N, CA, C and O atoms as a GROMACS GRO file, in nm:
protein
  536
    1MET      N    1   0.163   0.692  -1.348
    1MET     CA    2   0.189   0.550  -1.281
    1MET      C    3   0.180   0.445  -1.412
    1MET      O    4   0.107   0.454  -1.510
    2SER      N    5   0.266   0.358  -1.384
    2SER     CA    6   0.227   0.231  -1.477
    2SER      C    7   0.208   0.113  -1.368
    2SER      O    8   0.154   0.131  -1.259
    3GLY      N    9   0.252   0.006  -1.408
    3GLY     CA   10   0.189  -0.119  -1.358
    3GLY      C   11   0.048  -0.166  -1.363
    3GLY      O   12  -0.026  -0.149  -1.461
    4VAL      N   13   0.009  -0.232  -1.239
    4VAL     CA   14  -0.137  -0.239  -1.280
    4VAL      C   15  -0.188  -0.156  -1.209
    4VAL      O   16  -0.143  -0.134  -1.097
    5VAL      N   17  -0.314  -0.081  -1.266
    5VAL     CA   18  -0.400   0.017  -1.238
    5VAL      C   19  -0.522  -0.040  -1.236
    5VAL      O   20  -0.567  -0.098  -1.335
    6ILE      N   21  -0.598  -0.029  -1.105
    6ILE     CA   22  -0.757  -0.075  -1.092
    6ILE      C   23  -0.872   0.063  -1.063
    6ILE      O   24  -0.880   0.126  -0.957
    7LYS      N   25  -0.933   0.080  -1.155
    7LYS     CA   26  -1.068   0.191  -1.148
    7LYS      C   27  -1.179   0.149  -1.158
    7LYS      O   28  -1.217   0.048  -1.219
    8ASN      N   29  -1.248   0.236  -1.090
    8ASN     CA   30  -1.393   0.203  -1.035
    8ASN      C   31  -1.428   0.109  -0.941
    8ASN      O   32  -1.546   0.074  -0.932
    9MET      N   33  -1.318   0.048  -0.849
    9MET     CA   34  -1.350  -0.108  -0.781
    9MET      C   35  -1.335  -0.027  -0.660
    9MET      O   36  -1.243   0.047  -0.625
   10SER      N   37  -1.476  -0.068  -0.588
   10SER     CA   38  -1.512   0.047  -0.453
   10SER      C   39  -1.468  -0.035  -0.298
   10SER      O   40  -1.530  -0.125  -0.242
   11PHE      N   41  -1.354   0.023  -0.260
   11PHE     CA   42  -1.340   0.011  -0.129
   11PHE      C   43  -1.349   0.092  -0.012
   11PHE      O   44  -1.266   0.180   0.012
   12LYS      N   45  -1.473   0.057   0.082
   12LYS     CA   46  -1.553   0.132   0.127
   12LYS      C   47  -1.557   0.092   0.316
   12LYS      O   48  -1.577  -0.022   0.356
   13VAL      N   49  -1.536   0.197   0.400
   13VAL     CA   50  -1.498   0.209   0.508
   13VAL      C   51  -1.605   0.061   0.578
   13VAL      O   52  -1.726   0.039   0.569
   14GLY      N   53  -1.486  -0.020   0.648
   14GLY     CA   54  -1.531  -0.114   0.732
   14GLY      C   55  -1.513  -0.216   0.623
   14GLY      O   56  -1.589  -0.312   0.638
   15GLN      N   57  -1.447  -0.224   0.536
   15GLN     CA   58  -1.394  -0.334   0.441
   15GLN      C   59  -1.276  -0.386   0.461
   15GLN      O   60  -1.221  -0.306   0.536
   16THR      N   61  -1.186  -0.491   0.435
   16THR     CA   62  -1.059  -0.539   0.433
   16THR      C   63  -0.993  -0.588   0.257
   16THR      O   64  -1.026  -0.684   0.188
   17LEU      N   65  -0.917  -0.503   0.236
   17LEU     CA   66  -0.828  -0.530   0.120
   17LEU      C   67  -0.726  -0.644   0.160
   17LEU      O   68  -0.666  -0.637   0.268
   18THR      N   69  -0.707  -0.743   0.078
   18THR     CA   70  -0.662  -0.836   0.098
   18THR      C   71  -0.521  -0.869  -0.052
   18THR      O   72  -0.554  -0.901  -0.167
   19LEU      N   73  -0.425  -0.856  -0.022
   19LEU     CA   74  -0.346  -0.874  -0.170
   19LEU      C   75  -0.235  -0.954  -0.156
   19LEU      O   76  -0.154  -0.937  -0.064
   20THR      N   77  -0.223  -1.046  -0.247
   20THR     CA   78  -0.091  -1.141  -0.219
   20THR      C   79  -0.015  -1.118  -0.353
   20THR      O   80  -0.043  -1.116  -0.473
   21GLY      N   81   0.070  -1.104  -0.291
   21GLY     CA   82   0.240  -1.086  -0.404
   21GLY      C   83   0.322  -1.152  -0.382
   21GLY      O   84   0.322  -1.224  -0.283
   22VAL      N   85   0.431  -1.145  -0.480
   22VAL     CA   86   0.574  -1.177  -0.530
   22VAL      C   87   0.675  -1.053  -0.518
   22VAL      O   88   0.692  -0.986  -0.620
   23PRO      N   89   0.729  -1.025  -0.425
   23PRO     CA   90   0.860  -0.941  -0.492
   23PRO      C   91   0.962  -0.984  -0.604
   23PRO      O   92   1.032  -1.080  -0.573
   24ASN      N   93   0.982  -0.926  -0.736
   24ASN     CA   94   1.088  -0.985  -0.796
   24ASN      C   95   1.216  -1.067  -0.722
   24ASN      O   96   1.201  -1.100  -0.605
   25SER      N   97   1.293  -1.087  -0.764
   25SER     CA   98   1.412  -1.210  -0.718
   25SER      C   99   1.486  -1.054  -0.676
   25SER      O  100   1.520  -1.042  -0.558
   26ASP      N  101   1.505  -0.956  -0.753
   26ASP     CA  102   1.581  -0.854  -0.727
   26ASP      C  103   1.532  -0.738  -0.705
   26ASP      O  104   1.599  -0.639  -0.735
   27ALA      N  105   1.386  -0.722  -0.639
   27ALA     CA  106   1.310  -0.579  -0.604
   27ALA      C  107   1.454  -0.494  -0.520
   27ALA      O  108   1.553  -0.538  -0.461
   28ALA      N  109   1.414  -0.379  -0.544
   28ALA     CA  110   1.451  -0.261  -0.471
   28ALA      C  111   1.361  -0.231  -0.391
   28ALA      O  112   1.378  -0.233  -0.269
   29HIS      N  113   1.219  -0.189  -0.465
   29HIS     CA  114   1.089  -0.146  -0.387
   29HIS      C  115   0.962  -0.183  -0.440
   29HIS      O  116   0.959  -0.198  -0.563
   30PHE      N  117   0.847  -0.204  -0.372
   30PHE     CA  118   0.735  -0.204  -0.444
   30PHE      C  119   0.610  -0.139  -0.372
   30PHE      O  120   0.581  -0.140  -0.252
   31VAL      N  121   0.547  -0.082  -0.481
   31VAL     CA  122   0.428   0.057  -0.452
   31VAL      C  123   0.267  -0.030  -0.436
   31VAL      O  124   0.238  -0.142  -0.478
   32ILE      N  125   0.203   0.046  -0.379
   32ILE     CA  126   0.035   0.004  -0.348
   32ILE      C  127   0.014   0.114  -0.304
   32ILE      O  128   0.066   0.168  -0.206
   33ASN      N  129  -0.081   0.159  -0.391
   33ASN     CA  130  -0.142   0.282  -0.381
   33ASN      C  131  -0.288   0.268  -0.352
   33ASN      O  132  -0.348   0.167  -0.389
   34VAL      N  133  -0.355   0.375  -0.283
   34VAL     CA  134  -0.522   0.311  -0.262
   34VAL      C  135  -0.552   0.465  -0.237
   34VAL      O  136  -0.504   0.512  -0.134
   35GLY      N  137  -0.623   0.546  -0.318
   35GLY     CA  138  -0.689   0.662  -0.322
   35GLY      C  139  -0.829   0.687  -0.418
   35GLY      O  140  -0.920   0.604  -0.413
   36ASN      N  141  -0.837   0.793  -0.497
   36ASN     CA  142  -0.928   0.802  -0.570
   36ASN      C  143  -0.911   0.804  -0.719
   36ASN      O  144  -0.990   0.760  -0.802
   37SER      N  145  -0.774   0.873  -0.745
   37SER     CA  146  -0.690   0.905  -0.854
   37SER      C  147  -0.530   0.894  -0.854
   37SER      O  148  -0.464   0.896  -0.750
   38GLU      N  149  -0.485   0.886  -0.955
   38GLU     CA  150  -0.326   0.890  -0.978
   38GLU      C  151  -0.272   0.977  -0.886
   38GLU      O  152  -0.158   0.964  -0.842
   39ASN      N  153  -0.372   1.095  -0.845
   39ASN     CA  154  -0.322   1.239  -0.806
   39ASN      C  155  -0.398   1.241  -0.656
   39ASN      O  156  -0.376   1.329  -0.572
   40ASP      N  157  -0.461   1.165  -0.642
   40ASP     CA  158  -0.519   1.170  -0.492
   40ASP      C  159  -0.499   1.016  -0.428
   40ASP      O  160  -0.590   0.933  -0.428
   41ILE      N  161  -0.366   0.991  -0.375
   41ILE     CA  162  -0.348   0.851  -0.306
   41ILE      C  163  -0.361   0.900  -0.157
   41ILE      O  164  -0.299   0.992  -0.104
   42ALA      N  165  -0.480   0.794  -0.086
   42ALA     CA  166  -0.487   0.858   0.092
   42ALA      C  167  -0.416   0.740   0.123
   42ALA      O  168  -0.402   0.739   0.246
   43LEU      N  169  -0.366   0.641   0.073
   43LEU     CA  170  -0.270   0.587   0.135
   43LEU      C  171  -0.176   0.504   0.037
   43LEU      O  172  -0.226   0.428  -0.046
   44HIS      N  173  -0.020   0.526   0.051
   44HIS     CA  174   0.084   0.474  -0.040
   44HIS      C  175   0.146   0.398   0.068
   44HIS      O  176   0.175   0.446   0.177
   45VAL      N  177   0.164   0.282   0.031
   45VAL     CA  178   0.269   0.157   0.106
   45VAL      C  179   0.395   0.118   0.010
   45VAL      O  180   0.391   0.064  -0.100
   46ASN      N  181   0.508   0.163   0.086
   46ASN     CA  182   0.613   0.147  -0.023
   46ASN      C  183   0.720   0.066   0.036
   46ASN      O  184   0.831   0.113   0.062
   47PRO      N  185   0.685  -0.062   0.060
   47PRO     CA  186   0.807  -0.132   0.120
   47PRO      C  187   0.959  -0.110   0.052
   47PRO      O  188   0.969  -0.110  -0.071
   48ARG      N  189   1.075  -0.092   0.137
   48ARG     CA  190   1.231  -0.080   0.042
   48ARG      C  191   1.288  -0.157   0.092
   48ARG      O  192   1.297  -0.152   0.215
   49PHE      N  193   1.355  -0.264   0.016
   49PHE     CA  194   1.467  -0.366   0.049
   49PHE      C  195   1.577  -0.278   0.011
   49PHE      O  196   1.679  -0.310   0.072
   50ALA      N  197   1.594  -0.171  -0.074
   50ALA     CA  198   1.727  -0.113  -0.097
   50ALA      C  199   1.672   0.015  -0.210
   50ALA      O  200   1.679  -0.001  -0.331
   51ALA      N  201   1.616   0.142  -0.145
   51ALA     CA  202   1.565   0.180  -0.279
   51ALA      C  203   1.567   0.360  -0.187
   51ALA      O  204   1.572   0.361  -0.064
   52HIS      N  205   1.564   0.470  -0.249
   52HIS     CA  206   1.578   0.600  -0.217
   52HIS      C  207   1.623   0.657  -0.071
   52HIS      O  208   1.581   0.739   0.011
   53GLY      N  209   1.762   0.540  -0.090
   53GLY     CA  210   1.798   0.580   0.088
   53GLY      C  211   1.772   0.482   0.196
   53GLY      O  212   1.817   0.499   0.309
   54ASP      N  213   1.732   0.424   0.176
   54ASP     CA  214   1.631   0.340   0.268
   54ASP      C  215   1.683   0.202   0.220
   54ASP      O  216   1.718   0.170   0.106
   55THR      N  217   1.679   0.109   0.364
   55THR     CA  218   1.683  -0.032   0.308
   55THR      C  219   1.615  -0.082   0.450
   55THR      O  220   1.618  -0.049   0.568
   56ARG      N  221   1.548  -0.186   0.362
   56ARG     CA  222   1.444  -0.252   0.463
   56ARG      C  223   1.370  -0.199   0.545
   56ARG      O  224   1.400  -0.208   0.664
   57VAL      N  225   1.256  -0.132   0.504
   57VAL     CA  226   1.165  -0.056   0.576
   57VAL      C  227   1.050  -0.001   0.497
   57VAL      O  228   1.062   0.012   0.375
   58VAL      N  229   0.965   0.024   0.543
   58VAL     CA  230   0.792   0.034   0.493
   58VAL      C  231   0.779   0.192   0.516
   58VAL      O  232   0.765   0.244   0.626
   59VAL      N  233   0.783   0.237   0.434
   59VAL     CA  234   0.732   0.383   0.411
   59VAL      C  235   0.562   0.433   0.386
   59VAL      O  236   0.524   0.441   0.269
   60CYS      N  237   0.491   0.456   0.467
   60CYS     CA  238   0.335   0.491   0.430
   60CYS      C  239   0.362   0.619   0.393
   60CYS      O  240   0.476   0.664   0.400
   61ASN      N  241   0.268   0.685   0.353
   61ASN     CA  242   0.232   0.851   0.267
   61ASN      C  243   0.097   0.834   0.188
   61ASN      O  244   0.037   0.738   0.139
   62SER      N  245   0.068   1.021   0.199
   62SER     CA  246  -0.027   0.993   0.110
   62SER      C  247   0.004   1.128   0.003
   62SER      O  248   0.089   1.210   0.038
   63TYR      N  249  -0.041   1.138  -0.076
   63TYR     CA  250  -0.065   1.235  -0.205
   63TYR      C  251  -0.148   1.336  -0.258
   63TYR      O  252  -0.224   1.313  -0.352
   64GLN      N  253  -0.137   1.454  -0.201
   64GLN     CA  254  -0.268   1.518  -0.245
   64GLN      C  255  -0.213   1.661  -0.275
   64GLN      O  256  -0.106   1.716  -0.248
   65GLY      N  257  -0.334   1.704  -0.346
   65GLY     CA  258  -0.279   1.841  -0.437
   65GLY      C  259  -0.138   1.835  -0.490
   65GLY      O  260  -0.064   1.929  -0.463
   66GLY      N  261  -0.084   1.718  -0.574
   66GLY     CA  262   0.020   1.753  -0.618
   66GLY      C  263   0.151   1.730  -0.521
   66GLY      O  264   0.264   1.727  -0.571
   67ASN      N  265   0.134   1.717  -0.398
   67ASN     CA  266   0.253   1.695  -0.301
   67ASN      C  267   0.233   1.552  -0.207
   67ASN      O  268   0.125   1.503  -0.176
   68TRP      N  269   0.368   1.501  -0.172
   68TRP     CA  270   0.351   1.402  -0.085
   68TRP      C  271   0.355   1.477   0.041
   68TRP      O  272   0.417   1.584   0.047
   69CYS      N  273   0.275   1.415   0.172
   69CYS     CA  274   0.271   1.459   0.239
   69CYS      C  275   0.402   1.393   0.322
   69CYS      O  276   0.507   1.353   0.272
   70GLU      N  277   0.358   1.392   0.482
   70GLU     CA  278   0.481   1.365   0.567
   70GLU      C  279   0.508   1.161   0.540
   70GLU      O  280   0.437   1.062   0.523
   71GLU      N  281   0.599   1.182   0.547
   71GLU     CA  282   0.604   0.988   0.528
   71GLU      C  283   0.579   0.923   0.709
   71GLU      O  284   0.607   0.976   0.816
   72GLN      N  285   0.532   0.821   0.683
   72GLN     CA  286   0.546   0.738   0.826
   72GLN      C  287   0.602   0.604   0.807
   72GLN      O  288   0.562   0.526   0.721
   73ARG      N  289   0.719   0.575   0.910
   73ARG     CA  290   0.779   0.473   0.873
   73ARG      C  291   0.724   0.347   0.981
   73ARG      O  292   0.778   0.424   1.060
   74GLU      N  293   0.680   0.254   1.046
   74GLU     CA  294   0.688   0.147   1.161
   74GLU      C  295   0.615   0.028   1.101
   74GLU      O  296   0.549  -0.001   1.002
   75GLY      N  297   0.665  -0.032   1.221
   75GLY     CA  298   0.666  -0.203   1.182
   75GLY      C  299   0.739  -0.236   1.154
   75GLY      O  300   0.838  -0.164   1.162
   76GLY      N  301   0.749  -0.355   1.106
   76GLY     CA  302   0.860  -0.437   1.072
   76GLY      C  303   0.910  -0.450   0.941
   76GLY      O  304   0.854  -0.381   0.857
   77PHE      N  305   1.018  -0.537   0.898
   77PHE     CA  306   0.985  -0.551   0.690
   77PHE      C  307   0.993  -0.711   0.676
   77PHE      O  308   1.095  -0.772   0.643
   78PRO      N  309   0.861  -0.774   0.709
   78PRO     CA  310   0.843  -0.896   0.692
   78PRO      C  311   0.848  -0.952   0.520
   78PRO      O  312   0.799  -1.064   0.504
   79PHE      N  313   0.897  -0.887   0.406
   79PHE     CA  314   0.947  -0.914   0.316
   79PHE      C  315   1.054  -0.985   0.286
   79PHE      O  316   1.155  -0.964   0.353
   80ASN      N  317   1.057  -1.094   0.172
   80ASN     CA  318   1.183  -1.140   0.130
   80ASN      C  319   1.161  -1.110  -0.035
   80ASN      O  320   1.047  -1.102  -0.082
   81GLN      N  321   1.290  -1.092  -0.121
   81GLN     CA  322   1.288  -1.059  -0.260
   81GLN      C  323   1.245  -1.229  -0.283
   81GLN      O  324   1.284  -1.319  -0.210
   82GLY      N  325   1.149  -1.247  -0.412
   82GLY     CA  326   1.106  -1.364  -0.458
   82GLY      C  327   1.003  -1.460  -0.360
   82GLY      O  328   0.962  -1.571  -0.394
   83GLU      N  329   0.975  -1.401  -0.248
   83GLU     CA  330   0.869  -1.496  -0.162
   83GLU      C  331   0.732  -1.419  -0.163
   83GLU      O  332   0.729  -1.297  -0.149
   84GLU      N  333   0.624  -1.489  -0.178
   84GLU     CA  334   0.487  -1.428  -0.179
   84GLU      C  335   0.457  -1.396  -0.010
   84GLU      O  336   0.464  -1.453   0.099
   85PHE      N  337   0.419  -1.265  -0.067
   85PHE     CA  338   0.344  -1.256   0.093
   85PHE      C  339   0.195  -1.194   0.073
   85PHE      O  340   0.155  -1.151  -0.035
   86LYS      N  341   0.124  -1.195   0.183
   86LYS     CA  342  -0.035  -1.116   0.229
   86LYS      C  343  -0.001  -0.994   0.263
   86LYS      O  344   0.117  -0.959   0.267
   87ILE      N  345  -0.082  -0.928   0.286
   87ILE     CA  346  -0.118  -0.786   0.307
   87ILE      C  347  -0.259  -0.768   0.328
   87ILE      O  348  -0.333  -0.764   0.230
   88ASN      N  349  -0.310  -0.754   0.458
   88ASN     CA  350  -0.435  -0.704   0.444
   88ASN      C  351  -0.453  -0.571   0.498
   88ASN      O  352  -0.390  -0.545   0.600
   89ILE      N  353  -0.547  -0.457   0.437
   89ILE     CA  354  -0.539  -0.286   0.480
   89ILE      C  355  -0.728  -0.286   0.513
   89ILE      O  356  -0.825  -0.287   0.438
   90THR      N  357  -0.716  -0.286   0.614
   90THR     CA  358  -0.875  -0.253   0.668
   90THR      C  359  -0.876  -0.088   0.716
   90THR      O  360  -0.796  -0.027   0.788
   91PHE      N  361  -0.987  -0.048   0.654
   91PHE     CA  362  -1.007   0.090   0.662
   91PHE      C  363  -1.126   0.136   0.728
   91PHE      O  364  -1.232   0.072   0.733
   92THR      N  365  -1.106   0.248   0.778
   92THR     CA  366  -1.203   0.298   0.931
   92THR      C  367  -1.170   0.479   0.847
   92THR      O  368  -1.086   0.529   0.773
   93LYS      N  369  -1.310   0.527   0.925
   93LYS     CA  370  -1.313   0.686   0.880
   93LYS      C  371  -1.179   0.721   0.941
   93LYS      O  372  -1.111   0.805   0.883
   94GLU      N  373  -1.131   0.663   1.057
   94GLU     CA  374  -1.004   0.779   1.116
   94GLU      C  375  -0.870   0.688   1.030
   94GLU      O  376  -0.790   0.760   0.970
   95GLN      N  377  -0.852   0.572   1.026
   95GLN     CA  378  -0.734   0.518   0.957
   95GLN      C  379  -0.718   0.412   0.890
   95GLN      O  380  -0.826   0.352   0.891
   96PHE      N  381  -0.630   0.346   0.824
   96PHE     CA  382  -0.582   0.267   0.740
   96PHE      C  383  -0.518   0.173   0.824
   96PHE      O  384  -0.420   0.210   0.890
   97LEU      N  385  -0.579  -0.002   0.837
   97LEU     CA  386  -0.501  -0.075   0.943
   97LEU      C  387  -0.412  -0.160   0.871
   97LEU      O  388  -0.474  -0.250   0.814
   98VAL      N  389  -0.313  -0.162   0.857
   98VAL     CA  390  -0.225  -0.246   0.723
   98VAL      C  391  -0.135  -0.372   0.809
   98VAL      O  392  -0.046  -0.354   0.892
   99ALA      N  393  -0.174  -0.467   0.772
   99ALA     CA  394  -0.145  -0.632   0.859
   99ALA      C  395  -0.016  -0.662   0.767
   99ALA      O  396  -0.032  -0.686   0.647
  100LEU      N  397   0.105  -0.660   0.822
  100LEU     CA  398   0.200  -0.703   0.749
  100LEU      C  399   0.236  -0.888   0.761
  100LEU      O  400   0.211  -0.965   0.854
  101PRO      N  401   0.285  -0.907   0.662
  101PRO     CA  402   0.310  -1.097   0.629
  101PRO      C  403   0.329  -1.130   0.819
  101PRO      O  404   0.243  -1.209   0.858
  102ASP      N  405   0.416  -1.085   0.917
  102ASP     CA  406   0.488  -1.146   1.023
  102ASP      C  407   0.355  -1.095   1.153
  102ASP      O  408   0.377  -1.128   1.269
  103GLY      N  409   0.226  -1.017   1.120
  103GLY     CA  410   0.176  -0.986   1.241
  103GLY      C  411   0.181  -0.840   1.306
  103GLY      O  412   0.126  -0.788   1.404
  104SER      N  413   0.253  -0.805   1.229
  104SER     CA  414   0.274  -0.650   1.270
  104SER      C  415   0.206  -0.547   1.214
  104SER      O  416   0.175  -0.561   1.095
  105GLU      N  417   0.172  -0.439   1.274
  105GLU     CA  418   0.057  -0.380   1.187
  105GLU      C  419   0.071  -0.237   1.169
  105GLU      O  420   0.078  -0.182   1.279
  106ILE      N  421   0.078  -0.154   1.070
  106ILE     CA  422   0.083   0.005   1.077
  106ILE      C  423  -0.043   0.042   1.092
  106ILE      O  424  -0.132  -0.020   1.034
  107HIS      N  425  -0.067   0.142   1.166
  107HIS     CA  426  -0.190   0.270   1.182
  107HIS      C  427  -0.169   0.365   1.079
  107HIS      O  428  -0.092   0.454   1.115
  108PHE      N  429  -0.203   0.374   0.988
  108PHE     CA  430  -0.189   0.524   0.923
  108PHE      C  431  -0.334   0.582   0.896
  108PHE      O  432  -0.431   0.511   0.870
  109PRO      N  433  -0.335   0.750   0.908
  109PRO     CA  434  -0.430   0.798   0.940
  109PRO      C  435  -0.504   0.823   0.772
  109PRO      O  436  -0.461   0.838   0.657
  110ASN      N  437  -0.638   0.816   0.842
  110ASN     CA  438  -0.694   0.829   0.694
  110ASN      C  439  -0.738   0.984   0.654
  110ASN      O  440  -0.846   1.040   0.665
  111ARG      N  441  -0.571   1.042   0.585
  111ARG     CA  442  -0.561   1.186   0.581
  111ARG      C  443  -0.707   1.266   0.519
  111ARG      O  444  -0.744   1.380   0.548
  112GLN      N  445  -0.765   1.182   0.440
  112GLN     CA  446  -0.867   1.254   0.336
  112GLN      C  447  -1.016   1.239   0.370
  112GLN      O  448  -1.108   1.285   0.303
  113GLY      N  449  -1.029   1.163   0.493
  113GLY     CA  450  -1.149   1.099   0.539
  113GLY      C  451  -1.251   1.091   0.475
  113GLY      O  452  -1.360   1.135   0.510
  114ASP      N  453  -1.221   1.020   0.354
  114ASP     CA  454  -1.313   0.995   0.231
  114ASP      C  455  -1.388   0.858   0.306
  114ASP      O  456  -1.323   0.807   0.398
  115GLU      N  457  -1.495   0.809   0.279
  115GLU     CA  458  -1.550   0.677   0.328
  115GLU      C  459  -1.547   0.566   0.184
  115GLU      O  460  -1.614   0.463   0.192
  116LYS      N  461  -1.494   0.585   0.097
  116LYS     CA  462  -1.477   0.519   0.012
  116LYS      C  463  -1.388   0.537  -0.098
  116LYS      O  464  -1.381   0.656  -0.127
  117TYR      N  465  -1.302   0.449  -0.186
  117TYR     CA  466  -1.178   0.510  -0.229
  117TYR      C  467  -1.208   0.400  -0.356
  117TYR      O  468  -1.261   0.293  -0.326
  118LYS      N  469  -1.176   0.427  -0.487
  118LYS     CA  470  -1.183   0.372  -0.602
  118LYS      C  471  -1.071   0.340  -0.678
  118LYS      O  472  -1.061   0.245  -0.757
  119TYR      N  473  -0.983   0.429  -0.650
  119TYR     CA  474  -0.865   0.399  -0.738
  119TYR      C  475  -0.752   0.269  -0.678
  119TYR      O  476  -0.747   0.239  -0.559
  120PHE      N  477  -0.697   0.225  -0.750
  120PHE     CA  478  -0.587   0.106  -0.674
  120PHE      C  479  -0.471   0.082  -0.783
  120PHE      O  480  -0.495   0.034  -0.894
  121ASN      N  481  -0.335   0.121  -0.736
  121ASN     CA  482  -0.194   0.070  -0.824
  121ASN      C  483  -0.112   0.012  -0.770
  121ASN      O  484  -0.082   0.035  -0.652
  122PHE      N  485  -0.060  -0.071  -0.838
  122PHE     CA  486   0.031  -0.153  -0.814
  122PHE      C  487   0.136  -0.168  -0.867
  122PHE      O  488   0.128  -0.245  -0.963
  123ASP      N  489   0.285  -0.108  -0.839
  123ASP     CA  490   0.382  -0.097  -0.919
  123ASP      C  491   0.517  -0.134  -0.869
  123ASP      O  492   0.535  -0.179  -0.756
  124SER      N  493   0.632  -0.110  -0.976
  124SER     CA  494   0.767  -0.128  -0.926
  124SER      C  495   0.788  -0.322  -0.964
  124SER      O  496   0.761  -0.398  -1.057
  125ASP      N  497   0.848  -0.331  -0.836
  125ASP     CA  498   0.966  -0.462  -0.836
  125ASP      C  499   0.873  -0.566  -0.786
  125ASP      O  500   0.931  -0.639  -0.706
  126VAL      N  501   0.708  -0.612  -0.812
  126VAL     CA  502   0.619  -0.676  -0.724
  126VAL      C  503   0.522  -0.757  -0.843
  126VAL      O  504   0.510  -0.695  -0.949
  127ARG      N  505   0.458  -0.880  -0.834
  127ARG     CA  506   0.374  -0.918  -0.970
  127ARG      C  507   0.290  -0.947  -0.822
  127ARG      O  508   0.339  -1.012  -0.730
  128ILE      N  509   0.145  -0.880  -0.818
  128ILE     CA  510  -0.007  -0.893  -0.729
  128ILE      C  511  -0.012  -1.015  -0.841
  128ILE      O  512   0.004  -1.015  -0.963
  129THR      N  513  -0.044  -1.129  -0.735
  129THR     CA  514  -0.110  -1.262  -0.776
  129THR      C  515  -0.276  -1.246  -0.727
  129THR      O  516  -0.365  -1.298  -0.795
  130GLY      N  517  -0.302  -1.173  -0.608
  130GLY     CA  518  -0.468  -1.203  -0.553
  130GLY      C  519  -0.503  -1.081  -0.522
  130GLY      O  520  -0.407  -1.010  -0.493
  131ILE      N  521  -0.633  -1.015  -0.516
  131ILE     CA  522  -0.698  -0.878  -0.508
  131ILE      C  523  -0.827  -0.916  -0.441
  131ILE      O  524  -0.916  -0.935  -0.525
  132GLU      N  525  -0.867  -0.934  -0.312
  132GLU     CA  526  -0.985  -0.950  -0.304
  132GLU      C  527  -1.023  -0.837  -0.192
  132GLU      O  528  -0.934  -0.809  -0.111
  133ILE      N  529  -1.148  -0.772  -0.182
  133ILE     CA  530  -1.205  -0.685  -0.057
  133ILE      C  531  -1.333  -0.766   0.002
  133ILE      O  532  -1.410  -0.830  -0.069
  134LYS      N  533  -1.342  -0.756   0.110
  134LYS     CA  534  -1.441  -0.809   0.127
  134LYS      C  535  -1.522  -0.703   0.282
  134LYS      O  536  -1.632  -0.735   0.327
   0.00000   0.00000   0.00000
């Protein structure tokens, strides 16, 4: 993994992670990962402008034991190349609630069931300008 990597920053059940960023003007996709390590990703959010055979879709997944799990696609695609966005990720014991910039929401299961995650990775065609956990 490259991009921005944050380790040992605690994200606990009941808290909300707010991310602000700007996709590159020629962005194909970008990645937001939350988990315990680069090999243990509880939430993978992958907005795809045009990547991996997808166009204008948000793909969510998790990565465990060296394998990607089942992809989930839902919600709209409220991202534009070169325009700032804000995403709120609220995490409970059961799920991650990902609030997209247009107000639509993605409900993604907390497949690992952990109550705290400490690893974050932001990568590909995006510049993250703000990270806040409350």
